[in-house]
N, C-alpha and C positions, 0 to 999 in steps of 0.2 A: 599679698599688697605690698608687703616688704620685699621678697625676692623680687617682683617687678619692678619695685623703684631701684633695685639696687642693679638690675640687668640695664634699666634705661641710663643710671649714672655711669656704669661701666662703658657702655655703646656711645656714651655722650664723651666720656674722658677719652676713649679710643679715637674717636672723630677727630679732636681737637689735637692729639697727639701727633696726627699722621701729616698734619700740615706743616711743611718746613716755615720758622719763622718770618723768614723775609717774604715769604710768598702769599699770594690769598689763593684759598681753595674752596671751590664747588661742587657740592655733591649731585650727582648725576643721576640721584635715585638710590633705593634700597638695591644694594648689592649689583650697581651698575658701575661703580669707580666715581673717580675724581678727574676734575679739571683743576690744574694747578698752573696758577699763573704767575710765574716769578720773572715777569717781562719788567724791564726799565728797574731792576733794584740794583745797579750797579754791582753785581755778582761777580765774582771773580773764579767763584769755583760753581759745580752743579751742589746744589744740597742732598741731601739725603733724603731720598723720595718714596712716598707709600707705592707698594708693589701695584695695587690696583687703579695707577694712575692711567687713564683713558686719554687725555688730553694735556700736553706738557707746552707751555710756552715761555720759552728762555731769550728770545729776541731781545735785542738792545741793553746789553749788557758789558761786563768787561771779561766775557770768557774767552781765555787761548787756548785752550786744550781740555780735554776731559779723560780723566784717568781709565786705562783699560779695565772693562769689569763693570765700572761706574754704573751702566746704564741696563746692564744684562737681565736685571729683575724685574724690569719692567715689560712682562708679556704681554699684557693685555692693553698695551698702548696703539692707539687709531691714529693721533693727530700730535704732532710736533713741529714747533718753531723755534729755529736756532738763528735767524739771520742777524745782522746789524751786531754781530760780535768779534773784536780784532784777533780773530783766529792765527795762531800760528801753525802753518802747513809745515811744519818738520816732520821727523819720524813719527812723534809722539801722537799726531792727528791722525795717523792711519787706523786706529780704533774707531774713533768718531764718524769717520768716512765709512768704513765697513760696516759699521752700525747702521748708519743711515740709508745707506744701501739696501740693506735688509728691511727696515722698518718703514721708511718713507721716502720713496725715490724723488719724490716731488718736492720734499721738504728740503734735499740735499740739493736743487736747484737754485735756492736763492741763500747758500751760505758760501760766501767769499773767504778768500785767504787774505789777511792783513798785512802778514810777513810768512816767510824772509823776504827780501828785494824781488828774487826773480818771478814770484809767482802772487804777488801783492794785486789784490783786486781779481785774481783768477778765480772762477767758480770751483768749489771743492770736487766735484763730481768730474772736473776736468783735469783733476791732478792725474799724472801717468807716471809709469815706473822709472822714468825717467828723472822726473822730482822726486820721488821718494826711492829709487834705486839705491842709494846710500844707505837708506833704513835696512834693506835685504843685505847688504856687505856688512854691516855694522851687527846687526841683531839675529839673522839666523845660522851664521857658522854658531855664536855662543850658545845659543838654544840647541842648535843639533848637536853641539859637542856634550853638552850637559845629558842630553837625550841619550847619545851613544854610553856615556858611562853609565846612567842609570839601568840601562838595556843590560851593558856587558855585566853589570854586578849581579843583576837577575838572574841571568844565564847560568853565572858562575854557582850562585846560590842552589838554582834548579839541578845543574849536573851534581852539586854535590850530596844535594838531597836525594837524588837517585842513587847514588854510587850507594850511600848509606843503607838505604832499603833494601837493597840489592846483596849489600854482605847481611844484613840482618836476618834478611830470609834465607840465606844458605846457612848460615850461623845458628839459624834455628831449625832448619831441616837436618843437617848434621845432629843438633842434640836430641831431637825426635826419634832419630835413627837409632842414636846411642843407647836413649831410653830403652827403645824398644828391645835392642839386643841385650841389654843387661838386664830385663826383666824375664826375657826367653830364656838366659844362663841360669838364673836363678831360680826358675819354676821347673825348668826342663821342659822337655816336649810334652806337647797337651795331650798326645794320644796315650802316654805311658802312665800318668795320673788316674786313667779309669779303672 
């Protein structure tokens, strides 16, 4: 009875901890996940969300962007609403746009840009490479250069390791050969010992 009570208490505590404080959370049944309603809460950033979120409502807030990776853990998400937020559709919105394209194309249809001026009121799904083109020029060369140096270092380490292994093998063969010869010289030919 005590163990059952402790498990029930632990389960209840865990359930209350998964709901972000400004939001309302509703269980969709055992092992089915949660409906997280964070709509109309004047949020300026996406709160930490439980991984078993099935439905997420973030509409009518003050969200302007979502940090890259912030929503990647929501693998079981089935429904998301993010409209009526003042989205800033600059380079930093690319993560959210791509994430919504993967998760919910229909939700992306209702999400509109609030800024910058050239894309104001434009649906986020209609953003093209021309509007986000500067992102590629600013972000990709830096990332590519970073990966280039990492790859170059890995190649140098791999080549150095191969050279050291080859030298060690060559040296060990010479050493084994010298040991065999010195043993042969010390004992004389094996046929004469009979």
